[in-house]
C-alpha positions in Angstrom: 45.2 -39.5 -28.0 42.0 -41.3 -29.1 39.8 -42.8 -26.6 38.2 -46.1 -27.3 34.4 -45.9 -27.2 32.7 -48.9 -25.7 29.5 -49.9 -27.0 27.5 -52.6 -25.4 27.5 -56.0 -27.5 24.4 -56.6 -29.7 23.5 -59.4 -27.3 23.5 -56.9 -24.5 21.3 -54.5 -26.4 18.9 -57.4 -27.1 18.7 -58.3 -23.4 18.1 -54.6 -22.6 15.4 -54.3 -25.4 13.8 -57.7 -24.4 13.6 -56.8 -20.7 12.1 -53.2 -21.5 9.5 -54.7 -23.7 8.8 -57.6 -21.4 8.3 -55.4 -18.4 5.2 -54.1 -20.0 3.8 -57.2 -21.6 1.9 -60.2 -20.3 1.6 -63.5 -22.1 -1.6 -65.4 -21.4 -1.8 -69.0 -22.5 -5.3 -70.6 -22.7 -5.2 -74.1 -21.2 -7.8 -76.9 -20.9 -7.4 -80.6 -20.6 -6.1 -82.2 -23.9 -9.0 -84.6 -24.1 -11.5 -81.8 -24.4 -9.1 -79.5 -26.4 -9.0 -82.2 -29.2 -12.7 -81.8 -29.6 -13.5 -78.1 -29.0 -10.1 -76.3 -29.7 -9.2 -77.8 -33.0 -6.5 -76.3 -35.3 -4.6 -74.7 -32.4 -1.4 -75.5 -30.6 -1.4 -78.6 -28.4 -1.6 -78.1 -24.6 2.0 -79.6 -24.1 3.5 -77.1 -26.5 1.7 -74.2 -24.6 2.9 -75.5 -21.3 6.5 -76.0 -22.5 6.6 -72.4 -23.7 5.6 -70.8 -20.4 9.3 -71.1 -18.9 10.8 -69.8 -22.0 8.7 -66.7 -21.9 9.3 -66.2 -18.2 13.2 -66.6 -18.8 13.0 -63.9 -21.5 11.5 -61.6 -18.9 7.7 -61.8 -19.7 5.0 -62.0 -17.2 3.2 -65.1 -18.0 -0.3 -66.2 -16.8 -2.8 -68.9 -18.0 -6.4 -68.8 -18.7 -8.2 -71.9 -17.7 -11.0 -71.6 -20.2 -13.4 -72.7 -21.2 -14.2 -74.9 -18.2 -16.5 -77.4 -19.6 -18.4 -79.7 -17.2 -18.8 -83.3 -18.4 -18.5 -86.8 -17.0 -14.7 -86.8 -16.6 -14.1 -83.2 -16.1 -12.6 -83.5 -12.5 -9.9 -86.0 -13.4 -9.0 -84.2 -16.6 -8.4 -80.9 -15.0 -6.6 -82.4 -11.9 -4.3 -84.2 -14.5 -3.7 -80.9 -16.2 -2.9 -79.2 -13.0 -0.4 -81.9 -12.1 1.2 -81.7 -15.6 1.6 -77.9 -15.4 2.9 -78.1 -11.9 5.4 -80.6 -12.9 6.6 -78.4 -15.9 6.9 -75.0 -14.2 10.3 -73.8 -12.9 10.6 -71.8 -9.8 10.8 -68.4 -11.7 7.6 -69.1 -13.5 5.8 -70.3 -10.2 7.0 -67.1 -8.5 4.9 -65.0 -10.9 2.2 -67.4 -11.9 -1.5 -66.2 -11.9 -4.5 -67.4 -13.7 -8.0 -66.7 -14.8 -10.9 -69.2 -14.7 -13.8 -68.9 -17.1 -16.6 -71.5 -17.3 -18.2 -72.0 -20.6 -20.7 -69.5 -21.9 -22.3 -70.3 -25.3 -25.1 -68.9 -27.5 -27.6 -70.1 -30.1 -25.8 -68.4 -33.1 -22.4 -70.2 -32.3 -24.4 -73.4 -31.7 -26.1 -73.2 -35.1 -22.7 -72.5 -36.8 -20.8 -75.3 -35.0 -23.5 -77.7 -35.9 -22.5 -77.1 -39.5 -18.8 -77.5 -39.4 -18.0 -79.3 -36.1 -21.1 -81.0 -34.7 -19.0 -83.3 -32.3 -18.0 -80.2 -30.3 -21.6 -79.2 -29.8 -22.2 -82.5 -27.7 -20.0 -80.9 -25.1 -20.8 -77.3 -25.5 -24.6 -77.2 -25.9 -26.1 -78.7 -22.8 -29.6 -77.1 -22.1 -30.1 -79.6 -19.4 -27.4 -78.0 -17.2 -27.4 -74.5 -18.8 -29.7 -71.5 -18.5 -30.2 -68.4 -20.4 -28.4 -65.0 -19.5 -28.5 -61.8 -21.1 -24.9 -60.3 -21.5 -23.9 -56.7 -21.1 -23.8 -56.4 -24.9 -27.5 -57.6 -25.2 -26.9 -61.1 -26.4 -28.7 -64.0 -25.2 -26.2 -66.5 -23.9 -26.3 -69.9 -22.3 -24.3 -70.4 -19.1 -24.2 -73.1 -16.5 -27.2 -73.0 -14.2 -26.2 -70.5 -11.3 -26.5 -72.8 -8.4 -24.6 -75.7 -10.1 -22.0 -73.4 -11.4 -21.2 -71.9 -8.0 -20.6 -75.5 -6.6 -18.6 -76.5 -9.7 -16.5 -73.3 -9.5 -15.8 -73.8 -5.9 -14.6 -77.5 -6.6 -12.5 -76.4 -9.5 -10.7 -73.6 -7.2 -10.2 -76.2 -4.5 -8.4 -78.6 -6.9 -6.3 -75.7 -8.2 -5.3 -74.6 -4.8 -4.4 -78.2 -3.8 -2.4 -78.9 -6.9 -0.7 -75.4 -7.2 -1.0 -73.3 -4.1 1.4 -70.6 -5.6 -1.2 -70.0 -8.4 -3.0 -66.6 -7.7 -6.5 -66.5 -9.2 -7.0 -63.0 -10.7 -10.7 -63.7 -11.4 -13.0 -66.6 -11.8 -16.5 -67.0 -13.1 
């Protein structure tokens, strides 16, 4: 008598494979307010598309984080970031919220990039190159960079983290600088 051998369905194998891969893979979406992204993050996916994809990746078994970067201080930055947090909070399903973490990175810039950007996208440099509120810093790799002045940056970072905590208290901050 022959015994029937049962094989898992292809769909079942896909789910097993997907879960095995997803357990070891973190997806990180870079997010910033759309108004600033249209100026400095050109030729990339719109923020709404990135936000919409978060729940899909979580449902597929991936760990999904966001990188709030670069945080660029300008006249309307508070309102823009608060609006992004509200939009993101409204879009996330409970499964995404349960595992949601972020990184926060304030803008760091350098003269070489500044010169290059002036040639192909000078409008962005109006937001990025702000020596009036930036100071020189030597990186670990030996590059001379500009970052926000330390005293101001600490205040701005604290404010940013406060807005984030108020809007999305479930969002764990992995690091912020």
